[in-house]
N, C-alpha and C positions, 0 to 999 in steps of 0.2 A: 588106350588114349594117353596114358602116362608115358608109354614107350615112344609114341610119336612126338610128344612135346619135348621129351628129353633128347631125342634124335634131332629135332629141329633146333634145339638150343646148342647142341654141339656143332651143327652145320653153320648156324648163324655166328657163333663165336669164331669158327675157322675163317669164314668170309670176312668178318670185321677185322680180325687180327691181320690176316694176309693183306687186305686192302690198305690197312693202316701202315704196315711195314712198307708196302710199295709206295705209298704217298710219301712217307718219311724219306726213303731213298731218292725218289725223284725230286723232292723238295731240296734235299742236300745237294743233288747234282745241279739243280737250277740256281741255287745260291752260289755255287762255284766255290772251289777251295783255292787256297793260295797257289797250289801247284797248277791248277787249270788256268788261273788268271795270269800266272807268270809264264806258263808254257801252253798257249792255247791249242797247239797242234796235238797235245796229249789229252785234251778234253774228251775227245771221242773214245779213245782207248780206255780212259778212266771211266767214262759213262758205261761202256760195254762191261767192264769188270764189275762195276757196282750193280749193274742190272743182273748179271749172273749171280752175284752174291744175294741180291734181293730175292730173286726167283728161287734160289736154293733155300733161303729162310722160309719163304712162303710154302714151298713143298714140304719142308720139315714141320711146319705148323699143321698142315693137312695130315701128315704122317702121324703126328700126335693125336689129331682128331680121330683117325682110324683106330689107334690104340685105345683111346678112351671109349669110343663107340663099341668096340668089341668087348672091352672089360665091363661095360654097362649092359651088354646083352642086346645090342642093336643090330646084330648080324655077325657074319664071319667073312674071312677071306679064305677062299678054297683054291685048290690046285697046288702049284709048286710053292706053297707058303709054309714056312717053318716057324714063323713068329719072331724072327730076329728083327732088330732095328733096321738092318739093311733091307729086309723084305718090305717093311712098312714104307721106307723111303723109296725103294724101287717102284712099288706099286703107285705111290703118290706121284713120282715123276712121270710114270706112264699115263696116269689120269690127267695130271696138270697140263702136260704137253699134248694131250689127246692122241697119243700114240696107241695106247691100249693094246699091248701085245697079246693078251688073252691067256697067258700062263697062270695068272692069278686073277680070280674073279670074286667080286663081292656078292654076298647073299643077304636076303632080308632087307631091312630098312637101310643098311649100309650102302646099298646101291644108289640111294638118293644122294648120299654124301659124295660118292664117286662122280655122279653126273654133275653135281653142283661144282665140284672141284674142276672138272673139265671146262665148264662154262667160265668159272672164275679165272682159270689159267688162260683161257683164250682172251678174255678181256684184259688181264694184266700184261700178257705178252704183247698184245696189240697196243696198249698204252705205252709200253716201253719202246716199241718200234716207232710209234708216232713221235715220241719225245726225241729219240735218237735222230730221226729224219729232220726234225726242226733244228736240232743242234748242228747236224751236218750242213744244212742250208745256211745257218748263221755263220758257221766257220768258213764255208766256201765263199761267202760274200765278203768276209773280212780278211781272208788270206788269199790274195790274188797270186796267180802264177808268177814266178820270178821272171823279170824282163830278160835276164841273161840266158834264159832257156828258150828265147824266141817267142815270147807270148804275143798273141794278137788280140785285138778287142773286137767284140761282137755285141749285138743288142742284148745278149743274155749274160754278158760278163767277159772275163778274160779267159782265153783258152790257149793251150799250148799250140804251137804251130803244127799244121797238118791235121788238126782235129776240126771237124765241121759240126755244126749244129743242125738239128732237124726238128721241125715242129709238126704237129699233127693237125691236119685240116679236118675238123669235125664235120663240116658240111659235106665234104666230098669223100671222107674216109681214106684219104691218101696222104702221103708225106710230101713235104715240099721243103726246099731250101729257103732259109730266111733271107738270102741275098736275091733270089729270083722269085717273084710272086707266082702263085699258081695260075696257070693260063686257062684251065678248064679243058674241055674236050674239043 
């Protein structure tokens, strides 16, 4: 009973800390820095860099959780595991990204931490992808194509010449040009 409570405590701490780190980084990105406000075209690159740093910190937090869990006797990591910091981080990256190579496997209650890390990683990576998508949408709405590159206007915004848009007809399951309405069968 005490083992499961202690294991749950380590898992809960890893989830709360990694989610807090992620929130902090996304909040920082949303507030925008002086660089992003001065050079908006760099905002996406900066966002990707900060996301990679945030995810690496989150992976490191879970690697520390594995170390603590093993030291407290909540299981082991077996296989090609030598106990180095690189092994802990490697296994944590594999679990966080849900790659799971299988060369290192958790045993005992440590398996629950690995499963929860995979779920947490999925949620945090999806959160990042959603944020970056929103930022790309904002950037592309405020940064039109340069008129000197032969830009054309469409219902969906400015496009470079030669690029056509396509919308999905949900009712018919076919694509159609926005310039010519779908005529049916």
